[in-house]
C-alpha positions as MATLAB code, in Angstrom:
seq = 'XXXXXXXXXXXXXXXXXXXXXXXXXXXXXXXXXXXXXXXXXXXXXXXXXXXXXXXXXXXXXXXXXXXXXXXXXXXXXXXXXXXXXXXXXXXXXXXXXXXXXXXXXXXXXXXXXXXXXXXXXXXXXXXXXXXXXXXXXXXX';
ca = [
      -3.875   32.878   -1.007;
      -6.229   33.669   -3.867;
      -9.832   33.083   -2.835;
     -10.779   32.865   -6.503;
      -8.603   29.802   -7.235;
     -10.684   27.189   -9.017;
     -11.233   23.522   -8.262;
      -9.499   22.656  -11.552;
      -6.232   23.706   -9.876;
      -6.370   20.892   -7.321;
      -8.737   18.212   -8.664;
      -7.592   14.756   -9.687;
      -8.221   14.189  -13.387;
      -6.801   10.679  -13.826;
      -9.832    8.945  -12.441;
     -10.513    5.431  -11.335;
     -14.166    4.786  -12.170;
     -16.802    2.127  -11.814;
     -19.668    1.386  -14.153;
     -23.083    0.944  -12.561;
     -23.060   -2.698  -13.700;
     -19.739   -3.492  -11.961;
     -19.738   -5.634   -8.847;
     -18.397   -4.992   -5.362;
     -15.453   -7.334   -5.929;
     -14.181   -5.005   -8.650;
     -14.697   -2.017   -6.369;
     -12.671   -3.639   -3.608;
      -9.858   -4.488   -6.042;
      -9.755   -0.893   -7.317;
      -9.662    0.564   -3.801;
      -6.790   -1.743   -2.896;
      -4.822   -1.417   -6.136;
      -4.976    2.380   -6.356;
      -4.955    3.109   -2.610;
      -7.919    5.468   -2.902;
     -11.038    6.084   -0.808;
     -13.649    7.283   -3.331;
     -14.712    6.014   -6.749;
     -17.237    7.755   -9.008;
     -19.882    5.445  -10.494;
     -20.974    6.073  -14.078;
     -23.780    4.958  -16.336;
     -22.230    5.609  -19.722;
     -20.683    9.066  -19.308;
     -23.181   10.265  -16.701;
     -22.275   10.152  -13.025;
     -24.942    8.299  -11.067;
     -23.175    7.799   -7.757;
     -20.012    7.647   -5.743;
     -18.729    4.732   -3.698;
     -16.482    5.290   -0.720;
     -14.282    2.728    0.945;
     -16.337    3.385    4.072;
     -19.520    2.415    2.185;
     -17.913   -0.882    1.263;
     -16.618   -1.521    4.782;
     -20.066   -0.875    6.254;
     -21.463   -3.957    4.555;
     -18.401   -6.147    5.012;
     -18.500   -8.286    8.100;
     -14.997   -9.526    7.377;
     -13.480   -6.892    9.634;
     -15.606   -7.856   12.632;
     -15.798  -11.632   12.376;
     -12.869  -13.901   13.064;
     -13.576  -16.343   10.221;
     -12.285  -17.007    6.736;
     -12.355  -13.435    5.309;
     -12.758  -14.532    1.686;
     -15.823  -16.605    2.482;
     -17.493  -13.873    4.504;
     -16.787  -11.200    1.889;
     -18.071  -13.322   -0.962;
     -21.350  -13.929    0.861;
     -21.769  -10.245    1.702;
     -20.681   -8.965   -1.725;
     -23.103  -11.339   -3.415;
     -25.966   -9.949   -1.319;
     -25.636   -6.379   -2.602;
     -25.372   -4.571   -5.912;
     -23.173   -1.522   -6.367;
     -26.275    0.652   -6.779;
     -27.445   -0.395   -3.293;
     -24.197    0.540   -1.556;
     -23.094    3.729   -3.328;
     -24.314    7.228   -2.597;
     -26.763    8.014   -5.370;
     -26.821   11.362   -7.139;
     -23.845   12.793   -5.264;
     -23.383   16.501   -4.795;
     -20.995   17.829   -7.425;
     -19.030   20.960   -8.270;
     -17.772   22.274  -11.584;
     -14.120   22.795  -12.428;
     -14.873   26.546  -12.325;
     -16.169   26.395   -8.734;
     -13.826   28.025   -6.278;
     -11.772   25.923   -3.910;
     -13.412   27.857   -1.095;
     -16.869   26.748   -2.335;
     -15.729   23.116   -2.439;
     -14.160   23.421    1.015;
     -17.397   24.868    2.371;
     -19.448   21.966    0.995;
     -17.022   19.370    2.337;
     -16.850   21.037    5.756;
     -20.619   21.199    6.123;
     -21.464   17.685    4.918;
     -20.743   14.151    5.990;
     -18.622   13.158    2.989;
     -15.065   13.715    1.827;
     -15.138   13.812   -1.977;
     -16.904   15.820   -4.645;
     -17.113   14.686   -8.239;
     -16.242   17.519  -10.626;
     -18.736   17.702  -13.485;
     -18.694   20.016  -16.501;
     -21.476   19.878  -19.110;
     -22.888   16.696  -17.519;
     -19.549   14.897  -17.890;
     -17.258   13.767  -15.071;
     -13.919   15.585  -15.421;
     -12.355   15.075  -11.997;
     -12.740   14.589   -8.280;
     -11.741   16.826   -5.392;
     -11.299   15.485   -1.872;
     -10.831   16.934    1.582;
      -7.170   15.931    1.299;
      -6.801   17.993   -1.898;
      -8.323   21.022   -0.159;
      -6.152   20.639    2.942;
      -2.996   20.328    0.830;
      -3.977   23.439   -1.109;
      -4.483   25.527    2.024;
      -1.277   24.204    3.610;
       0.740   25.045    0.497;
      -0.830   28.487    0.212;
      -0.266   29.284    3.876;
       3.455   28.530    3.858;
];
């Protein structure tokens, strides 16, 4: 295992993204369609936040109320803007950061994805799953 391996080796570069002006309905559709758990939020080319599926579920009462899910979700999703639900100014790493550095950040914080930013532009995302897969593959 090379402790100098870089994040660029394991990051996802084909990104699903949201624009700061997008609504929570679009976010939910993207989570479902792509079977992902984190979506970077951009304002132009600049990353301004990250939305997790957990963030979205926190505001959705549909999972805890035994009513018409569509009605409940539409009421809740209309109450909030994306900017109110996302994590603002997320911690980031560069593609040249080591995997060990990314793993250390993820292990010490209460989140599971790091946007990868080079020269103020989003170039990828690395998740706890990416890091675990890397270490499993390197160990065997």
